[in-house]
C-alpha positions as CSV (number, residue, x, y, z in Angstrom):
1,X,44.8,46.9,116.1
2,X,47.3,46.5,113.4
3,X,46.7,50.1,112.2
4,X,47.2,51.4,115.8
5,X,50.4,49.5,116.1
6,X,51.7,51.1,112.9
7,X,50.8,54.6,114.2
8,X,52.4,54.0,117.6
9,X,55.7,52.7,116.2
10,X,57.3,56.0,115.2
11,X,56.2,57.6,118.5
12,X,57.9,54.8,120.5
13,X,61.1,55.2,118.4
14,X,61.2,58.9,119.1
15,X,60.8,58.4,122.8
16,X,63.5,55.8,122.8
17,X,65.9,58.3,121.1
18,X,65.2,61.0,123.6
19,X,65.8,58.6,126.5
20,X,69.1,57.5,124.9
21,X,70.5,61.0,124.6
22,X,72.9,62.0,127.3
23,X,71.9,64.8,129.5
24,X,73.8,68.1,129.1
25,X,74.6,69.9,132.3
26,X,74.9,73.6,132.0
27,X,76.8,75.2,134.8
28,X,77.4,78.9,135.6
29,X,80.8,80.3,134.7
30,X,82.9,80.6,137.9
31,X,84.4,83.9,138.9
32,X,88.2,84.4,139.0
33,X,90.1,83.5,142.1
34,X,91.5,86.7,143.6
35,X,95.2,86.6,144.4
36,X,95.6,90.0,146.1
37,X,99.2,91.0,146.4
38,X,100.4,87.6,145.4
39,X,99.5,88.5,141.8
40,X,103.0,89.9,141.2
41,X,104.8,86.7,142.3
42,X,105.8,84.0,139.9
43,X,107.4,81.9,142.8
44,X,106.4,82.0,146.5
45,X,107.5,79.4,149.1
46,X,106.6,78.8,152.7
47,X,109.7,77.0,154.1
48,X,112.4,77.3,151.4
49,X,113.0,78.0,147.7
50,X,115.8,75.9,146.0
51,X,117.0,76.0,142.4
52,X,119.4,74.0,140.2
53,X,120.5,75.3,136.8
54,X,119.7,78.4,134.8
55,X,116.1,78.9,135.8
56,X,114.5,82.1,134.7
57,X,111.7,83.6,136.9
58,X,109.8,86.4,135.3
59,X,108.1,88.2,138.1
60,X,108.7,88.4,141.9
61,X,110.3,85.6,143.9
62,X,109.4,85.4,147.6
63,X,109.7,83.3,150.7
64,X,107.8,83.6,154.0
65,X,108.0,82.6,156.8
66,X,111.1,80.6,155.8
67,X,114.5,82.2,155.4
68,X,116.5,80.2,152.8
69,X,116.5,80.9,149.1
70,X,119.3,79.1,147.2
71,X,120.3,78.7,143.6
72,X,120.0,82.4,142.5
73,X,122.3,82.6,140.7
74,X,122.7,80.7,138.5
75,X,118.9,81.2,138.5
76,X,117.7,84.7,137.5
77,X,114.8,86.9,138.4
78,X,113.7,89.0,135.5
79,X,111.3,91.9,135.7
80,X,110.7,91.3,139.4
81,X,112.2,91.4,142.9
82,X,113.2,88.9,145.5
83,X,111.3,89.2,148.8
84,X,112.7,87.0,151.5
85,X,111.1,87.1,154.9
86,X,109.9,90.6,154.5
87,X,106.5,92.3,154.9
88,X,105.8,92.0,151.2
89,X,106.3,88.2,151.2
90,X,104.3,87.8,154.4
91,X,101.4,89.7,153.0
92,X,101.6,87.7,149.8
93,X,101.4,84.5,151.9
94,X,98.3,85.7,153.6
95,X,96.7,86.4,150.3
96,X,97.7,83.0,149.0
97,X,95.9,81.4,152.0
98,X,92.8,83.4,151.1
99,X,93.0,82.4,147.5
100,X,93.5,78.7,148.4
101,X,90.5,78.6,150.6
102,X,88.4,80.4,147.9
103,X,89.3,77.9,145.3
104,X,88.8,74.9,147.6
105,X,85.3,76.1,148.5
106,X,83.9,76.3,145.0
107,X,81.2,73.9,144.1
108,X,82.3,71.4,141.6
109,X,80.6,71.2,138.2
110,X,82.3,68.0,137.0
111,X,83.8,65.1,139.1
112,X,87.1,64.0,137.7
113,X,87.9,61.4,140.4
114,X,89.9,58.5,139.0
115,X,90.1,60.0,135.5
116,X,93.3,61.2,133.8
117,X,93.0,64.7,132.5
118,X,95.0,63.9,129.4
119,X,93.1,63.7,126.2
120,X,90.2,65.8,127.4
121,X,88.9,69.1,126.2
122,X,87.2,71.0,128.9
123,X,85.2,74.3,129.0
124,X,85.2,76.8,131.7
125,X,84.0,75.5,135.1
126,X,85.1,73.7,138.4
127,X,86.6,70.2,138.1
128,X,87.1,68.1,141.2
129,X,89.1,64.9,142.0
130,X,88.5,63.5,145.5
131,X,92.1,62.2,145.8
132,X,95.0,62.7,143.4
133,X,94.7,64.4,140.0
134,X,96.9,63.2,137.1
135,X,97.8,64.5,133.7
136,X,99.3,62.4,131.0
137,X,99.5,63.8,127.5
138,X,97.5,66.9,126.6
139,X,94.7,68.6,128.3
140,X,92.9,71.3,126.2
141,X,91.0,74.1,127.8
142,X,88.5,75.8,125.5
143,X,87.1,79.2,126.4
144,X,84.6,79.0,123.5
145,X,85.4,82.6,122.5
146,X,85.1,84.0,126.0
147,X,88.4,85.4,127.1
148,X,87.0,85.7,130.7
149,X,86.2,82.0,131.0
150,X,87.6,80.6,134.2
151,X,88.9,77.1,134.9
152,X,89.3,75.8,138.5
153,X,90.7,72.3,139.3
154,X,90.4,70.9,142.8
155,X,92.8,68.0,143.7
156,X,92.1,66.3,147.0
157,X,95.7,65.3,147.6
158,X,98.3,65.5,144.8
159,X,98.7,66.9,141.3
160,X,101.2,64.9,139.2
161,X,102.0,65.3,135.5
162,X,103.9,62.8,133.4
163,X,106.9,63.9,131.5
164,X,106.2,65.9,128.3
165,X,102.6,66.6,129.3
166,X,100.9,69.7,128.1
167,X,98.1,72.1,129.0
168,X,96.9,73.8,125.8
169,X,94.6,76.8,125.5
170,X,92.1,77.4,122.8
171,X,89.0,79.5,122.0
172,X,90.4,82.6,123.7
173,X,91.3,80.9,127.0
174,X,94.0,82.8,129.0
175,X,96.5,81.4,131.5
176,X,95.6,84.0,134.1
177,X,92.1,82.4,134.4
178,X,93.3,78.9,135.2
179,X,93.7,77.8,138.9
180,X,94.9,74.5,140.5
181,X,94.0,74.0,144.2
182,X,96.2,71.1,145.5
183,X,95.5,69.5,148.8
184,X,99.1,68.4,149.5
185,X,101.9,68.6,146.9
186,X,102.2,69.3,143.2
187,X,104.8,67.8,140.9
188,X,105.4,68.7,137.2
189,X,107.3,66.1,135.3
190,X,110.3,66.8,133.1
191,X,109.6,68.9,130.1
192,X,106.0,69.5,131.1
193,X,104.4,72.6,129.5
194,X,102.0,73.7,132.1
195,X,99.4,76.5,132.4
196,X,97.8,78.2,135.4
197,X,98.4,79.2,139.0
198,X,99.3,76.3,141.4
199,X,98.0,76.9,145.0
200,X,99.7,74.0,146.9
201,X,98.9,73.5,150.6
202,X,102.3,71.9,151.2
203,X,105.0,71.9,148.5
204,X,105.6,72.2,144.7
205,X,108.3,70.6,142.6
206,X,109.2,71.5,138.9
207,X,111.4,68.8,137.5
208,X,114.1,69.5,134.8
209,X,113.0,71.5,131.9
210,X,109.4,72.0,133.0
211,X,107.9,75.3,132.0
212,X,105.0,77.2,133.6
213,X,102.9,80.1,132.4
214,X,101.2,81.1,135.6
215,X,102.6,80.8,139.2
216,X,103.8,78.2,141.7
217,X,102.7,79.3,145.2
218,X,103.3,76.9,148.2
219,X,101.6,77.9,151.5
220,X,103.7,75.9,154.0
221,X,106.4,73.8,152.2
222,X,109.2,74.4,149.8
223,X,109.4,75.2,146.1
224,X,112.0,73.1,144.2
225,X,113.2,74.3,140.7
226,X,115.5,72.7,138.2
227,X,116.3,74.6,134.9
228,X,112.8,75.9,134.5
229,X,111.1,78.9,132.9
230,X,108.3,80.4,134.9
231,X,106.4,83.5,133.8
232,X,103.8,85.2,135.9
233,X,100.5,85.3,133.9
234,X,98.7,88.6,133.7
235,X,95.1,89.4,132.9
236,X,95.8,93.1,132.3
237,X,93.2,94.1,129.7
238,X,94.7,94.9,126.4
239,X,93.9,98.5,125.4
240,X,90.9,98.6,123.2
241,X,91.9,100.0,119.8
242,X,90.1,103.1,118.8
243,X,87.9,102.5,115.8
244,X,89.7,103.6,112.8
245,X,87.8,106.2,110.9
246,X,87.3,105.3,107.3
247,X,89.2,107.9,105.3
248,X,87.1,109.8,102.8
249,X,87.8,108.7,99.3
250,X,90.4,110.9,97.8
251,X,89.4,112.3,94.5
252,X,91.7,111.1,91.7
253,X,93.6,114.1,90.4
254,X,93.1,114.9,86.8
255,X,96.0,113.8,84.8
256,X,98.4,116.6,84.2
257,X,99.0,117.3,80.6
258,X,102.5,116.7,79.6
259,X,104.0,120.0,78.5
260,X,105.1,120.0,74.9
261,X,108.8,119.8,74.6
262,X,110.3,123.2,74.3
263,X,111.7,123.7,70.9
264,X,115.3,124.3,70.8
265,X,115.9,127.6,69.3
266,X,117.5,127.2,65.9
267,X,120.3,129.5,65.2
268,X,119.7,131.7,62.2
269,X,122.0,130.7,59.4
270,X,124.9,132.9,59.2
271,X,124.7,134.9,56.1
272,X,127.4,134.1,53.7
273,X,129.9,136.7,52.8
274,X,128.2,139.5,50.9
275,X,129.7,139.8,47.5
276,X,131.4,143.1,47.0
277,X,129.9,145.0,44.2
278,X,132.2,145.6,41.3
279,X,133.2,149.2,41.2
280,X,131.2,151.2,38.7
281,X,133.4,152.9,36.3
282,X,132.7,156.6,36.2
283,X,132.5,158.2,32.8
284,X,135.5,160.2,32.0
285,X,134.3,163.8,31.6
286,X,134.8,165.3,28.2
287,X,136.1,168.7,27.5
288,X,134.3,171.6,29.3
289,X,132.0,173.6,27.3
290,X,131.6,177.2,28.3
291,X,128.5,178.9,27.2
292,X,128.8,182.5,26.0
293,X,125.5,184.3,25.9
294,X,127.0,187.0,23.7
295,X,127.7,184.6,21.0
296,X,125.2,184.3,18.3
297,X,123.2,181.2,17.6
298,X,125.1,178.5,16.0
299,X,123.4,175.8,14.2
300,X,124.6,172.2,14.5
301,X,123.3,169.4,12.5
302,X,123.0,165.9,14.0
303,X,122.4,163.3,11.5
304,X,122.1,159.6,12.0
305,X,122.4,157.1,9.2
306,X,120.1,154.1,9.8
307,X,121.7,150.7,9.5
308,X,118.6,149.1,8.3
309,X,118.3,151.0,5.0
310,X,115.7,153.4,6.2
311,X,115.6,157.2,5.6
312,X,118.0,159.4,7.3
313,X,116.7,161.7,10.0
314,X,118.4,165.1,10.5
315,X,117.8,167.1,13.7
316,X,118.9,170.7,13.7
317,X,119.5,172.5,17.0
318,X,120.4,176.1,17.8
319,X,122.5,177.3,20.7
320,X,124.8,180.1,21.7
321,X,128.2,180.0,23.4
322,X,131.8,179.4,22.7
323,X,133.3,176.0,23.2
324,X,136.8,175.4,24.3
325,X,138.6,172.1,24.0
326,X,141.4,170.3,22.4
327,X,141.5,169.0,18.9
328,X,141.6,170.5,15.3
329,X,138.8,172.6,14.0
330,X,136.5,171.2,11.5
331,X,136.5,172.3,7.8
332,X,133.6,174.7,8.5
333,X,135.4,176.6,11.2
334,X,139.0,177.2,10.1
335,X,139.5,179.7,13.0
336,X,139.1,177.0,15.7
337,X,136.3,175.0,17.2
338,X,133.2,176.8,18.3
339,X,130.8,174.0,19.4
340,X,131.5,170.4,18.5
341,X,128.8,168.7,16.7
342,X,128.3,165.2,18.1
343,X,131.1,163.7,20.2
344,X,133.1,166.3,22.3
345,X,136.4,165.0,21.1
346,X,135.9,164.1,17.5
347,X,132.9,166.1,16.5
348,X,131.5,163.1,14.7
349,X,127.8,162.3,15.0
350,X,127.2,159.5,17.5
351,X,125.4,156.4,16.4
352,X,122.1,155.6,18.1
353,X,123.5,152.1,19.0
354,X,126.6,153.4,20.7
355,X,126.8,152.3,24.4
356,X,128.7,155.4,25.4
357,X,127.3,158.7,26.7
358,X,125.6,161.2,24.4
359,X,126.1,164.9,25.0
360,X,123.5,167.2,23.9
361,X,123.6,171.0,24.0
362,X,120.1,172.2,25.0
363,X,118.7,175.5,26.2
364,X,122.0,176.8,27.5
365,X,122.8,173.7,29.5
366,X,124.5,170.3,29.0
367,X,122.6,167.1,29.8
368,X,124.2,163.7,30.0
369,X,122.0,160.9,28.9
370,X,122.8,157.2,29.3
371,X,122.5,154.7,26.5
372,X,119.1,153.7,27.9
373,X,117.9,157.3,27.8
374,X,119.2,157.8,24.2
375,X,117.3,154.6,23.2
376,X,114.1,155.9,24.7
377,X,114.6,159.3,23.0
378,X,115.3,157.5,19.7
379,X,112.0,155.6,20.1
380,X,110.2,158.9,20.7
381,X,111.7,160.4,17.6
382,X,110.6,157.4,15.6
383,X,107.0,158.1,16.6
384,X,107.1,161.8,15.9
385,X,106.2,162.8,12.3
386,X,109.1,164.3,10.4
387,X,108.4,167.8,9.2
388,X,109.8,167.1,5.8
389,X,107.6,163.9,5.4
390,X,104.3,165.5,5.9
């Protein structure tokens, strides 16, 4: 028995835990409440619309079947039109009635009777209070990632918010999907920040500084405004962005070689002034020698006395002709010069080391040899055997 009790103990504990867990009620997501032509209205009254202060209404403002709209200006209608007792306002009121009945006829998912909405976080569904519905503080509506989640609140009589109360959206919730069906009158306290479309059977009052993202639509009574900001909420689907094509990877361009710096052309050095060659002194021509073929051969003896103590070489040449020139005749020619032997002017034999010109009378012509030529000729003579030394 003791062993059986030990085995049954964990089972009893598990059963107790299951029984203790609260039940989770899953409810189907409600559909949106259709507003028809009333969708474009931010404010719509049944008997009258009054305003105090610089209220701004973004959307249409209408009244039907009443005829009195006061307080505009200073109130302003931005992005919309005033429709007072016209066909547009009348049709909008018919559509409000249809919407009101639709919201009131929904089956409730959660009973909120006697509970303040403040401090609660609610998911999409239908919430009902048999009598009045109150909000003090902050009510959070969580769409849990579904932007089409719908929230419907059904108040049996009144809807009243305390000053500075707030309705906050999270998880993708949108103001155009929040609806408040009110059995009598709705009152938003001062500085309340409210969300959703108010469908009031009787009247609606927004106290000083209250803001509303949605609509205030009263079927039979008046709408009273006081320095409020009211913006008609829209569920227009945002355009789906086209998928951005991933750009193909761009090949990295090969690095461009940096061109070598262009060498700056160096100007050629300007040649210095060319030295002017010293004028070469032309040898002064000696006396002209005229060859006379009729004259007989005249022998002339050229002797050179060596300075180094060597033997004396004597060259004998023969030629014909008559020489004319200034100067006295030598001792061998008392009648006047015939052909000078050696230097044209003196008749003296030139030295082999003289830097001047050497005149030679050869084969009927006169040749002028330079000192270099004479030196070469002297060398040649030195190598030739002398006929008397054989």
